[in-house]
C-alpha positions, 0 to 999 in steps of 0.5 A: 380488612387491612387498616394500615401497614408500614412501608418497611413492613414485609408483605408476607408478614402483613398478609399473615396478620390479616384475614385475607387469604392470598396464595399468589402475589404479583411482584414488580421491579423486584419489590415485595411491597409493590402490590400492597402500596398499589392497593393503598393508593387505589383503594384507600388513597394513601400515597405515603411510600408510593415512591419509596422503592424508586427513591431507594434505587436512585439513592443507591445508584448515586451512592455507588457510582457517579456518572460523568457528564461530557459536553456536547462540543467535546463529544462531537470533537472526539467523534470527528477524530474517530471518523477521520481514523476510519476514513483515512486509516481504513478502519472498520465501522465498528472498530471503536465498539470493541469492549476494551475500548470502553475501558479505555474511554473511561480512563481517557474521557469518562462519560464518552461512548463511541457511536455504533457502526450505523452512526459512523456509516451514515456520517461517512455517507453524509460527508461523502455527498457533502464533499461531492457537492462541494467539488461539483460547485468548484469545478469550472464549466467554462474552461477546458478540463483535464482528466486522469484515471487509474482504474482497472477494467475492461476497456468497454466498461472503463469507457462507459464508467468514465462517461458516467462520472463525467455526466455525474459531475456535469462535465459531459458537455464541457471542453475536454483538454486531455485524459491521462492514464498509464500505458496499459492496453485497456487504458489506451483502448478505452480512450482511443477515440478522443471523446474525453480529449487527447490521450496522454500517457503518464510520464511517471509510468513512462519512466517505469517502462524506460527502466524496465526495458533499458535496465532489464531489472525484472525481465530478460532483455528482448532483442525485438525491442527498440533500439535493437530493431528499427521502430515500426509505428504499426507494430505493437509491443506489449507494455505488460510491465504497465499492466496490473501486477499481482504480487506472487507468493514465494514458493512453499517448497522451503519449510522448517524442521523442528530444529529451525533448520531448512529442509530444501528439495533439490528443485527449489527455484525462483524466477526473476519475475516472482514478486516479493510478497510484502509491499512495505519496504522497511518491514518486508519479511520472508518466511522465517529461516527462508533461503532463496534458491534459484538453481534453474535461473543460476546467473551464468555468464553465457551471454548469447554469442550469436547475435542478429547481424542487424545489431551493431557493435554498440547494441551488442554491448548494450545487450550484454550489459542488460544481461549482466544487469538482469543476472546481477539483480537476481543475485542481489535479491538472493543475497538479501533474502539470505541475509534476512533469514533468521540464521543470519539476520540476528548477526546483521542487526548486531553488527556495528554498521548494520542498516536500520531495520536490516536489508530490504527486498524490491517489489515489482509493483513498487517503483524505485524499490530496486533503487532502495534495495541496491542503495542499502546494500552499497552503503553497508558493504562492510556488513555484507562482506563480513557476512561472507567471512563470518563462520556461522555454526548453525547453517548446513552444507546446503545453506553454505552452498547457496550462500557461496552462489550469492557472492559478489565479486569486484566486477559485480560491485562496480556494476551495482554502483553504476546501476544505482547511479542511473536509478537515482536519477529516476527516483528523484524524477518519480518523486517530483512527479508524484505531487498532488498540490502542483501541476505535474504536466509543467514539471514533466518537461523540466524533469525529462530534460534533467533526466536527459542531461544526467544521462549524458556521458562524462569523462569519469564514467565507468564503462558500465555506467556509460553503457547503461546510460546509452541503453536508457537514452535509447528507451527515452528517445523511443518514448519521449521523441518517437511515441509521444504526441506533438500535442502533449509536447506542446502542452508541457511547454505551454504550462511552463510558460 
């Protein structure tokens, strides 16, 4: 029988001195004396040393690491900041659960650990429902309400979805003042029966259509459009520029060899309708060392000589200037693409008059991007002209040929300046109508009149600028005077007063 064993005494030694034959001993929590201390407590009511192992571990933990304590208020403050990062920054729920963030948190805020993805998900869901309930409470039920939507669905589904949302917010039986959408055919069909109020086309979208049809910066001029043909109310011309535009990829025909030079096939082409891949203006980048070739769409000056007899002399001049504008923008895109290639980009950036972040390409789904592309080229003409003069030792004969085809003569520079001046008016107008914190329907009336005033001919206008203004004025007349409904015109004036 064991009479007494010291706490510090080894279990194997203790049992070897006793007459008890034990072959297997159970151990717990990596302690070899646990069974012995348990036996002393149960059988002999000896409690000395029962918590020795726990006290030893606690002491060891406190000696090796001191756990920082963060207050509840501070933790909630950081959690809210991370929640805003996820919601407004579009981050994933488990973004801050990465192991490297734990080390960062230990440095910035010792003791803080970010919530897991499930916690963030629940908090965002709760925040969303709180916001919706608050919005329902604030929406007036006793006054006419105007709606707007920019969803892309089949017209039948879109119609049902709008009805579902109105019912969810308790607005189904309210007085509907109007619904504003873009000019896409699906949008028009979904709101054609005035069940959500009269349909208003978005003024900013109309500006975009006026630019595309009047200046032809993306598509070839169409002789079947107004003002080359009389307007027929029942004849529908597709406003495909206002449909959902997918940014297409640059062709993969252009590749690099091991010496970072271009390997180009004989049939490399680029269409004027091809969108530029990156939507971010200051940082748009082509595939490295990529020159753009558009041999099949070489901007020739062979403007159609035989025009319909119904087109008078002014319309003939407008059609010619639209062709020139279309080909100029194609040539400018090619020139900018060349200057953004690795071969020339370094020279451009090292130039003393170089634009910040280099030159930029326009994107069809980004309004006003053509204006910013032309603006940067015009403001840095010295850099562009020096690129044509400088002898680059690393470019091939094919690249030199492509470069020569992108050359801009004096006449094209004048046309580019005229195009820039017209687009500047619409850049200002689109920016003013993009506000979120003021009534843009009232501002639209003033903006339209400012545009019309700016498009009036002046004595010092160049011949190019005068023709471009006439082309834009004709499209403005179509969209604002002929196609715009009387009720939309009246409401714009009512909001002004």
